[in-house]
BANU-661145 format. One record per residue: x, y negated, z of N, C-alpha, C in turn. Coordinates in pm, whole numbers, plus 50000, padded with zeros to 5 digits. Atoms other than C-alpha are relative to their C-alpha. Example, Ala and Ser with C-alpha at 12.3 -4.5 7.8 and 13.67 -1.06 7.14 Angstrom:
<recs>
    npx    npy    npz   capx   capy   capz    cpx    cpy    cpz
  50089  50119  50000  51230  50450  50780  50090  49880  50000
  49918  50119  49994  51367  50106  50714  49923  49891  50073
</recs>
This chain:
<recs>
    npx    npy    npz   capx   capy   capz    cpx    cpy    cpz
  50079  49981  49883  48947  56431  39028  50063  50094  50098
  49954  49908  49897  49051  56584  39356  49882  50047  50087
  50110  49947  49920  48795  56814  39518  50056  50107  50094
  49959  49902  49903  48851  57015  39833  49890  50102  50020
  50092  49889  49974  48684  57356  39865  50028  50060  50135
  49984  49945  49866  48625  57476  40217  49911  50128  50015
  50076  49875  49982  48520  57834  40296  50071  50092  50094
  49933  49907  49908  48585  58122  40531  49946  50141  50000
  50057  49868  50002  48361  58419  40462  50016  50070  49868
  49988  49925  50125  48357  58695  40203  49910  49946  49890
  50085  50051  50105  48051  58571  40015  50041  49860  49946
  49951  50129  50043  48187  58214  40009  50117  50008  49906
  49881  49983  50082  48514  58332  39868  49961  50045  49858
  50043  49947  50130  48339  58525  39589  49933  49888  49918
  50080  50099  50074  48113  58231  39495  50074  49872  49972
  49925  50117  50023  48369  57955  39517  50122  50028  49909
  49879  49970  50084  48657  58139  39337  49978  49962  49851
  50015  50041  50137  48509  58088  38985  49996  49850  49985
  50003  50147  49999  48443  57723  39066  50141  49939  50007
  49861  50044  49982  48800  57673  39182  50083  50018  49874
  49916  49971  50123  48953  57838  38874  49951  49912  49886
  50045  50084  50110  48727  57646  38634  50051  49857  50012
  49948  50136  49981  48829  57315  38792  50149  49990  49972
  49849  50007  50022  49203  57395  38786  50026  50018  49849
  49981  49981  50145  49175  57519  38425  49971  49871  49921
  50032  50127  50062  49030  57176  38337  50097  49888  50040
  49899  50099  49968  49324  57001  38497  49969  49920  50127
  50034  50073  49874  49156  56885  38824  50083  50058  50114
  49928  49966  49875  49326  56900  39167  49897  50060  50092
  50095  49935  49911  49126  57158  39364  50080  50053  50122
  49938  49966  49874  49245  57179  39725  49918  50110  50068
  50068  49889  49941  49160  57498  39914  50027  50009  50150
  49990  49980  49851  49087  57520  40291  49932  50129  50035
  50053  49873  49955  49035  57866  40430  49987  49998  50155
  50023  50009  49854  48877  57866  40781  50033  50131  50068
  49969  49871  49939  48934  58240  40841  49884  50064  50070
  50115  49949  49927  48577  58312  40951  49982  50150  49978
  50001  49857  50030  48586  58658  40776  50134  50040  49950
  49862  49984  50046  48962  58693  40760  50023  50138  49935
  49966  49867  50048  48985  59072  40714  49931  50033  49864
  50080  49972  50123  48717  59078  40440  50028  49900  49889
  49979  50104  50102  48812  58754  40265  50143  50003  49939
  49861  50004  50051  49192  58790  40229  50021  50085  49877
  49981  49923  50127  49177  59076  39975  49936  49930  49877
  50066  50076  50106  48942  58854  39772  50085  49886  49951
  49905  50108  50038  49186  58568  39775  50110  50054  49911
  49898  49937  50081  49445  58807  39638  49940  50039  49863
  50064  49959  50127  49202  58947  39376  49981  49887  49903
  50022  50117  50085  49114  58601  39249  50119  49907  49985
  49874  50071  50011  49469  58477  39283  49985  49856  50050
  50018  50129  49935  49381  58189  39518  50089  49991  50123
  49914  50018  49883  49639  58062  39766  49947  49876  50075
  50053  50113  49925  49487  57840  40038  50110  49893  50024
  49909  50111  49959  49651  57497  40091  50003  49983  50148
  50003  50005  49858  49548  57521  40451  49920  50124  50054
  50063  49887  49934  49459  57824  40667  49978  49961  50148
  50034  50057  49865  49274  57702  40984  50002  50105  50109
  49989  49893  49902  49268  58047  41159  49920  49975  50126
  50084  50046  49889  48973  57954  41378  49940  50109  50084
  50069  49895  49926  48851  58296  41492  50076  50043  50124
  49950  49955  49870  48899  58408  41852  49915  50119  50049
  50070  49884  49952  48801  58729  42030  49876  49959  50087
  50124  50027  49929  48442  58728  42167  49954  49857  49989
  50034  50141  50021  48383  58387  42015  49854  49978  49979
  50136  50035  50024  48043  58222  42025  49989  49902  49881
  50014  50097  50107  47897  58012  41749  50033  49858  50042
  49970  50133  49945  47929  57708  41973  50156  49978  50005
  49857  50018  49990  48302  57763  42044  50068  49999  49865
  49942  49999  50132  48375  57847  41683  49976  49868  49929
  50035  50127  50067  48196  57535  41558  50088  49888  50058
  49921  50105  49934  48376  57315  41812  50146  50008  49954
  49860  49983  50039  48719  57461  41727  50017  49960  49853
  49986  50033  50140  48660  57422  41352  49994  49850  49978
  50013  50142  50016  48553  57061  41388  50129  49926  50049
  49879  50062  49942  48853  56975  41608  50123  50029  49912
  49888  49966  50086  49097  57160  41376  50000  49919  49872
  50009  50083  50119  48968  56987  41068  50043  49853  50030
  49971  50140  49971  48992  56648  41237  50145  49976  50032
  49858  50015  49970  49351  56713  41347  50085  50002  49873
  49927  49994  50130  49454  56770  40982  49965  49875  49916
  50037  50124  50067  49445  56409  40861  50023  50003  49851
  49969  49992  50141  49593  56509  40521  49876  50050  49922
  50115  49947  50066  49265  56686  40444  49902  49894  49958
  50096  50108  50027  49081  56352  40433  50032  49936  49864
  49963  50057  50126  49262  56259  40109  49937  50079  49888
  50068  49924  50101  49004  56393  39867  49881  49917  49951
  50114  50072  50055  48728  56263  39636  49871  50061  50050
  50121  49939  49954  48476  56516  39765  50034  50135  50065
  49989  49869  49936  48433  56831  39975  49888  50086  49948
  50103  49908  50040  48248  57130  39833  49989  50114  50095
  50031  49885  49916  48093  57392  40058  49890  50085  49933
  50092  49909  50066  47892  57697  39958  49902  50064  50105
  50091  49922  49923  47576  57840  40106  49964  49946  50136
  50070  50026  49876  47477  57849  40471  50079  50046  50122
  49924  49948  49884  47762  57967  40695  50033  49890  50095
  49955  50099  49900  47893  57799  41007  50116  49917  49942
  49889  50076  50067  48210  57711  40809  49944  49891  49909
  50055  50099  50095  47997  57541  40546  49935  49883  50070
  50067  50113  49936  47783  57338  40783  50098  49912  50077
  49906  50082  49920  48067  57227  41018  50089  49923  49905
  49915  50072  50099  48283  57145  40715  49926  49880  49942
  50079  50112  50060  48002  56934  40563  49986  49889  50107
  50019  50098  49898  47944  56761  40894  50132  49920  50026
  49872  50069  49983  48315  56680  40932  50021  49902  49886
  49985  50084  50112  48318  56539  40583  49911  49875  50012
  50094  50108  49980  48012  56328  40662  50055  49897  50100
  49942  50093  49898  48179  56184  40972  50117  49920  49947
  49886  50067  50061  48479  56090  40758  49960  49930  49867
  50054  50067  50121  48261  55944  40478  50054  50058  49870
  49958  49925  50121  48373  56205  40229  49874  50061  49937
  50119  49943  50068  48101  56296  39971  50006  50153  50005
  50016  49854  49989  47972  56651  40010  49930  50055  49875
  50069  49922  50110  47887  56886  39715  49956  50129  50064
  50051  49875  49945  47661  57171  39824  49973  50099  49885
  50021  49891  50093  47693  57484  39610  49904  50097  50055
  50113  49914  49960  47387  57708  39624  49907  49929  50094
  50089  50082  49923  47168  57431  39758  49857  50037  49978
  50148  49989  50015  46796  57455  39823  49942  50131  50034
  50060  49871  49956  46752  57813  39940  49925  49979  50133
  50084  50027  49881  46475  57818  40200  49917  50124  50033
  50105  49912  49948  46274  58060  40412  49892  49911  50073
  50085  50094  49923  46126  57757  40602  49964  50055  50140
  50009  49953  49863  46158  57953  40924  50144  49980  50058
  49865  50043  49958  46449  57791  41111  50071  50102  50082
  49936  49891  49924  46510  58106  41314  50025  50125  49917
  49983  49884  50083  46520  58343  41018  50035  49961  49858
  49895  49941  49920  46786  58397  40914  50066  49898  50094
  49933  50087  49895  46969  58254  41221  50145  50022  50000
  50034  50147  50007  47162  58023  41212  49998  49946  49859
  49978  50046  50141  47180  58015  40829  49898  49904  49955
  50103  50088  50049  46846  57858  40763  50017  49859  50048
  49976  50134  49948  46922  57565  40990  50126  49939  49934
  49877  50051  50064  47270  57532  40843  49975  49941  49863
  50019  50050  50135  47153  57496  40487  49905  49879  49994
  50085  50119  49997  46874  57253  40576  50077  49877  50044
  49917  50111  49950  47121  57038  40767  50101  49954  49897
  49907  50035  50110  47373  57046  40480  49931  49916  49895
  50075  50071  50101  47101  56920  40246  49978  49851  50045
  50014  50137  49954  47065  56610  40462  50128  49921  49992
  49864  50058  50008  47442  56543  40439  50049  49985  49858
  49939  49991  50133  47523  56637  40080  49960  49888  49906
  50023  50099  50105  47553  56390  39795  49958  50066  49870
  50032  49929  50122  47538  56647  39514  49949  50144  50039
  50060  49875  49965  47317  56955  39525  49996  50090  49878
  49990  49907  50116  47407  57241  39289  49911  50123  50036
  50100  49895  49967  47096  57467  39309  50012  50118  49907
  49990  49877  50081  47084  57827  39185  49873  50034  49916
  50126  49970  50068  46718  57832  39069  49909  49882  50002
  50099  50106  50001  46423  57610  38986  49923  50000  50135
  50067  49996  49874  46255  57726  39308  50083  49924  50106
  49914  50068  49905  46555  57592  39498  49995  49846  49977
  50017  50143  50032  46525  57257  39313  49868  49948  50060
  50131  50044  49951  46154  57238  39407  49998  49993  50150
  49994  50004  49855  46232  57319  39772  50067  49872  50048
  49934  50129  49967  46470  57022  39785  49907  49883  49972
  50092  50107  50030  46212  56800  39617  49892  49991  50105
  50100  50002  49898  45958  56901  39879  50047  49939  50133
  49942  50061  49882  46197  56772  40143  50045  49855  49972
  49963  50139  50037  46250  56443  39960  50139  49986  49942
  49863  50004  50055  46591  56540  39817  49985  50007  49847
  50025  50003  50145  46570  56433  39450  50118  49944  49918
  49890  50056  50073  46899  56256  39360  50112  50101  49990
  49883  49911  50019  47191  56451  39212  49967  50143  50035
  50040  49860  49981  47002  56783  39221  50005  50069  49858
  49982  49935  50130  47098  57025  38938  49988  50149  50015
  50016  49853  50001  46999  57386  38861  50111  50052  49908
  49888  49947  50077  47320  57563  38752  50001  50152  50001
  49991  49858  49978  47243  57923  38847  50097  50027  50115
  49919  49961  49884  47455  58115  39098  50141  50042  49955
  49863  49970  50040  47835  58124  39071  50042  50138  50040
  49971  49861  49966  47833  58465  39238  49991  50092  49880
  50010  49918  50123  47724  58602  38902  50114  49976  49905
  49875  50024  50080  48031  58441  38743  50104  50105  50047
  49906  49904  49947  48246  58654  38974  49959  50143  49966
  50050  49870  50029  48027  58955  38918  50032  50039  49849
  49972  49973  50142  48066  58924  38536  50146  50031  49981
  49855  49984  50019  48444  58891  38560  50046  50136  50048
  49955  49875  49937  48492  59187  38793  49934  50124  49935
  50071  49890  50064  48229  59411  38629  50062  50042  49867
  49941  49972  50129  48404  59383  38297  50136  50066  50012
  49864  49948  49980  48736  59488  38446  50009  50142  50052
  49991  49877  49924  48648  59797  38646  49884  50095  49965
  50102  49896  50027  48457  60129  38597  50001  50103  50111
  50007  49890  49901  48365  60444  38792  50136  50069  50016
  49870  49936  49989  48708  60577  38713  50098  49928  50094
  49915  50078  49913  48857  60300  38926  49962  50019  50151
  50039  49976  49860  48679  60420  39244  50112  50076  50073
  49906  49919  49918  48900  60552  39527  49959  50149  49995
  50020  49856  50017  48938  60929  39520  49891  50054  50090
  50099  49947  49906  48731  60990  39834  49858  49966  49963
  50133  50039  50042  48434  60801  39697  49956  50079  49875
  50031  49922  50120  48450  60972  39357  49964  50147  50037
  50023  49861  49955  48465  61312  39531  49866  50011  50072
  50127  49999  49922  48176  61226  39764  49878  49992  49911
  50111  50020  50090  47951  61111  39480  49984  50121  49907
  50005  49889  50097  48038  61390  39238  49909  49967  49884
  50097  50023  50110  47758  61422  38982  49864  49954  50056
  50131  50033  49941  47480  61317  39225  49968  49854  49993
  50046  50138  49984  47271  61006  39251  50042  49952  50140
  49964  50053  49867  47363  60773  39536  49930  49868  50030
  50057  50123  49949  47218  60494  39745  50111  49922  50071
  49901  50087  49938  47436  60197  39852  49931  49925  50112
  50062  50068  49883  47365  60047  40198  50089  49893  50055
  49928  50099  49926  47474  59724  40363  49906  49942  50109
  50080  50060  49898  47354  59570  40689  50090  49921  50094
  49916  50080  49909  47494  59282  40895  49927  49878  50063
  50064  50126  49960  47229  59013  40962  49987  49991  50150
  50005  50023  49856  47246  58862  41308  49860  50020  50056
  50139  49989  49947  46861  58857  41340  49959  50144  50012
  50034  49858  49989  46863  59238  41300  50073  50071  50114
  49927  49940  49888  47098  59298  41593  49903  50055  50104
  50084  49945  49895  46956  59518  41869  49902  50103  49945
  50105  49904  50041  46626  59695  41804  49991  50017  49849
  50003  49994  50146  46633  59607  41434  50106  50098  49946
  49896  49913  50048  46964  59786  41382  49968  50151  50035
  50037  49863  49966  46833  60097  41565  49893  50050  49904
  50105  49961  50097  46525  60098  41339  50060  50034  49864
  49936  49981  50129  46749  60069  41032  50075  50133  50002
  49927  49873  49988  46966  60359  41156  49901  50119  49992
  50100  49891  50004  46656  60571  41212  49951  50025  49862
  50047  49991  50139  46533  60498  40861  50105  50073  49911
  49893  49939  50082  46873  60592  40704  50011  50146  50031
  49988  49860  49959  46885  60916  40905  49885  50081  49937
  50115  49932  50059  46533  61011  40786  50014  50017  49854
  49987  49998  50143  46604  60920  40427  50107  50104  49954
  49890  49907  50038  46932  61123  40418  49947  50145  50019
  50053  49864  49979  46739  61426  40557  49901  50033  49890
  50103  49972  50099  46450  61390  40306  50060  50017  49858
  49946  50001  50135  46673  61337  40003  50140  50060  50001
  49871  49925  49993  46942  61604  40028  50075  49998  49870
  49937  50006  50134  47007  61564  39653  50060  49868  49971
  49947  50140  50011  47113  61200  39708  50109  49977  50098
  49897  50037  49909  47435  61073  39855  49977  49854  50049
  50019  50137  49943  47424  60768  40083  50136  49944  50045
  49872  50065  49977  47721  60531  40099  49978  49874  50081
  50024  50111  49910  47735  60282  40387  50132  49943  50046
  49885  50071  49948  48031  60047  40422  49955  49917  50122
  50054  50056  49877  47978  59946  40785  50075  49874  50038
  49944  50133  49958  48029  59583  40889  50079  50017  50129
  49907  49989  49884  48304  59529  41147  49940  49947  50126
  50061  50057  49879  48076  59339  41389  49955  50114  50089
  50036  49889  49910  48036  59561  41701  49850  50022  50011
  50144  49985  49988  47662  59494  41703  49945  50089  49889
  50036  49910  50110  47646  59688  41373  50076  50132  50017
  49907  49883  50003  47943  59928  41401  49961  50100  50111
  50024  49908  49889  47863  60069  41746  49868  50073  49984
  50132  49936  50019  47495  60139  41665  50009  50105  49893
  50002  49909  50112  47564  60304  41331  50085  50122  50025
  49916  49885  49968  47849  60520  41453  49937  50093  50103
  50066  49919  49903  47637  60638  41746  49882  50077  49938
  50124  49949  50049  47319  60697  41552  50014  50091  49874
  49995  49934  50128  47444  60830  41217  50117  50098  49980
  49889  49908  50014  47740  61059  41286  49951  50139  49965
  50028  49861  50030  47741  61410  41142  49904  50028  49886
  50094  49982  50113  47512  61353  40841  50082  50029  49876
  49907  49950  50108  47671  61546  40551  49989  49921  49872
  50013  50079  50126  47529  61335  40267  49998  49853  50022
  49978  50138  49969  47610  61007  40433  50147  49976  50023
  49857  50039  49981  47955  60848  40402  50002  49860  50059
  49983  50134  49938  48023  60563  40646  50147  49968  49984
  49860  50037  50020  48337  60369  40556  50018  49863  50059
  49969  50138  49968  48510  60047  40647  49953  49914  49884
  50039  50093  50110  48410  59739  40437  50083  50027  49875
  49931  49969  50125  48496  59798  40072  50051  49874  49933
  49953  50112  50077  48701  59575  39847  49894  49963  49897
  50106  50050  50085  48493  59367  39606  49986  50080  49872
  50013  49920  50123  48574  59557  39283  49928  50137  50026
  50061  49873  49967  48479  59888  39451  49849  49983  50027
  50138  50024  49967  48158  59739  39586  49917  49971  49871
  50071  50035  50121  48063  59601  39242  49976  50125  49917
  50019  49875  50075  48122  59940  39076  49884  50082  50061
  50107  49921  49932  47901  60111  39337  49863  49938  49979
  50127  50068  50019  47631  59849  39304  49949  50026  49858
  50037  49984  50142  47633  59883  38923  49945  50138  49969
  50039  49865  50032  47590  60261  38929  49909  50066  50103
  50089  49945  49896  47369  60312  39238  49863  50021  49944
  50141  49979  50034  47021  60457  39206  49910  49907  50069
  50072  50100  49922  46901  60215  39469  50091  49935  50105
  49916  50069  49896  47036  59964  39724  49909  49965  50115
  50068  50036  49879  46926  59922  40085  50086  49894  50070
  49913  50108  49957  47044  59589  40221  49922  49894  50078
  50055  50126  49943  46986  59278  40435  50085  49881  49954
  49910  50102  50057  47244  59079  40231  49928  49909  49904
  50051  50093  50099  47158  58767  40040  50069  50011  49869
  49925  49988  50122  47437  58808  39785  49957  50122  49913
  50037  49878  50074  47330  59162  39690  49862  49977  49932
  50128  50031  50063  46975  59035  39620  50019  49921  49871
  49969  50075  50120  47131  58804  39361  50070  50083  49893
  49909  49930  50094  47380  59045  39207  49935  50125  49938
  50051  49872  50050  47197  59379  39178  49904  49985  49884
  50087  50013  50117  46930  59249  38932  50077  50001  49865
  49922  49994  50120  47212  59212  38677  50014  50144  49948
  49983  49860  50036  47241  59593  38686  49867  50076  50000
  50131  49939  49998  46866  59661  38712  49992  50116  50097
  50002  49905  49893  46909  59850  39036  49891  49957  50100
  50105  50040  49903  46606  59852  39275  50059  49968  50136
  49949  50049  49877  46667  59666  39600  49893  50007  50109
  50084  50001  49881  46503  59733  39937  50064  49910  50102
  49939  50105  49918  46556  59423  40152  49945  50010  50145
  50039  49978  49861  46555  59483  40528  50003  49864  50079
  50012  50131  49934  46456  59129  40631  49853  49963  50002
  50142  50045  49990  46130  58965  40743  49971  49888  49899
  50015  50108  50095  46188  58665  40515  50120  50000  49908
  49885  50019  50092  46408  58582  40217  49995  49865  49937
  49984  50128  50065  46535  58253  40077  50021  50020  49850
  49987  49972  50143  46558  58429  39743  49872  50074  49948
  50128  49937  50035  46191  58492  39652  49989  50042  49857
  50014  49969  50138  46250  58506  39280  50020  50151  49972
  49977  49857  50019  46381  58861  39308  49882  50086  50039
  50122  49933  49956  46070  58970  39494  49892  49978  49897
  50106  50036  50094  45839  58784  39254  50021  50077  49865
  49973  49929  50125  46010  58951  38954  50016  50151  50017
  50004  49858  49967  45994  59292  39125  50133  50069  49994
  49867  49937  49986  46369  59348  39147  50017  50045  50147
  49986  49974  49857  46342  59349  39531  49867  50029  50065
  50115  49975  49911  46102  59480  39792  50037  49961  50140
  49974  50053  49866  46088  59297  40124  49929  50081  50105
  50067  49913  49906  46022  59532  40414  50031  49977  50148
  49965  50021  49863  46177  59394  40731  50080  50119  50061
  49929  49892  49935  46322  59642  40985  49908  50110  50054
  50092  49894  49964  46016  59864  41025  50043  50130  49929
  49943  49877  50061  46148  60219  40975  49911  50062  49895
  50090  49934  50094  45839  60352  40805  49992  49922  49869
  50003  50084  50120  45830  60058  40557  50128  50024  49918
  49872  49977  50066  46201  60108  40481  50001  50132  49923
  50003  49865  50055  46150  60480  40418  49906  50004  49876
  50093  49995  50111  45844  60431  40197  50050  49921  49878
  49949  50078  50110  46009  60160  39987  50115  50071  49928
  49885  49930  50057  46325  60365  39936  49950  50126  49924
  50054  49887  50068  46120  60676  39847  49950  49959  49860
  50054  50050  50124  45948  60469  39579  50110  49959  49904
  49890  50043  50084  46272  60320  39447  50073  50119  49941
  49931  49879  50050  46435  60664  39414  49913  50072  49901
  50089  49929  50095  46132  60804  39231  49980  49925  49871
  50041  50076  50118  46052  60515  38995  50109  49907  49943
  49898  50090  50051  46371  60310  38962  49960  49856  50007
  50024  50146  49993  46380  59935  38902  49868  49965  49924
  50122  50052  50063  46046  59765  38829  50024  49853  49959
  49968  50137  50030  46226  59435  38759  49955  49953  49865
  50052  50061  50123  46079  59207  38496  50099  49895  49951
  49913  50096  50063  46306  59017  38257  50143  50013  50041
  49858  50004  49968  46666  58916  38311  50023  49951  50143
  49970  50046  49863  46841  58828  38638  49955  49857  50023
  50048  50138  49985  46659  58522  38774  50099  49903  50067
  49908  50083  49925  46970  58392  38954  50116  49945  49915
  49898  50061  50084  47189  58305  38652  50052  50092  49895
  49948  49930  50119  47383  58408  38345  50148  50029  50008
  49859  49977  49987  47739  58424  38479  50090  49890  49952
  49917  50115  50044  47856  58082  38360  49962  49876  50076
  50045  50110  49918  47742  57860  38646  50116  49902  50037
  49888  50088  49965  48088  57724  38730  50029  49900  49887
  49987  50090  50112  48120  57577  38380  49897  49889  50007
  50113  50100  49991  47781  57409  38423  50027  49898  50111
  49975  50089  49888  47884  57271  38761  50106  49891  49963
  49892  50098  50033  48205  57110  38630  49955  49907  49887
  50057  50085  50107  48023  56980  38318  49920  49884  50063
  50081  50101  49930  47782  56798  38554  50086  49904  50076
  49915  50084  49911  48049  56670  38795  50085  49901  49918
  49912  50091  50084  48262  56523  38511  49920  49919  49905
  50076  50078  50102  48008  56420  38248  49914  49892  50066
  50097  50094  49941  47764  56249  38476  50069  49905  50104
  49927  50090  49912  48028  56102  38705  49936  49982  50137
  50075  50017  49878  47829  56177  39018  50093  49981  50122
  49901  50022  49892  48151  56170  39234  50081  49876  49972
  49906  50108  50032  48370  55919  39054  49943  49861  50030
</recs>
């Protein structure tokens, strides 16, 4: 079987890498297309997971809009006629790369496999444009590899019932592999020195729907928390997007127990996530990964397509209201994780399950 994997962002790289390796280890031809959507953050991951793209589309331009990026990606894919020689195209999640890649495959009558299918907030504007992307991919895809039973039910509610399989989340495959390889001793010297013997909070923020007033509210909450909890260190790898970077650098400079850094490599991030006292985030991937380490998660979003973590009390959903963020983090630092049971998003062997399904059931052949 020849399957083409198309991706361009950091989370896509993490979640598709185990799938790519599992397929190659079984003797299948897995073609890799890298769109370059998160080039600076994805390239180190390609090196870490020893993946060399067969095609690098290099679609990003300065001050690019979603419309111009989508148009360029579609045109670039269409110009590469060799890419059409495949049994199926697999895309992951809800990015612009994933949706446009799936749409291109549909136009060329190439079957689409959707990894991490069925996540829903049912609010098409939150998160934007991701919720629309994943709903649209579900109308195009032939095979739906869902991460949870809730995701399967969400697809069923939309009338998508054929070739739907719950395999868990392949991001936990990558997490298992990396977590076993690295420890606190592998942290860069500056991070080890900053943490010392103290507890620390890990922070991430990048969602488009939080740009503007939301980011200012988040910054205010972080500033207040750092002042209240002088015995806690706060580590914030700041996203490169100017809508995040400019706000945080303006609002949070000069706080002694806050370290703002450039985005961290994946092993470093996993180590910090594993040993953090709490995590403050608007990331989807972190909501899936941190329950494996039983770290309390405060989610700065109005909605989440990953409700299982909230239901099992691993995560607390607070939006971007400063007071709610502060109250939830105060509680997390005092009481720790309230999570019930094991990680609801998988066991770290989802790629094996995916390939078992694709080969045993013959859904592509």
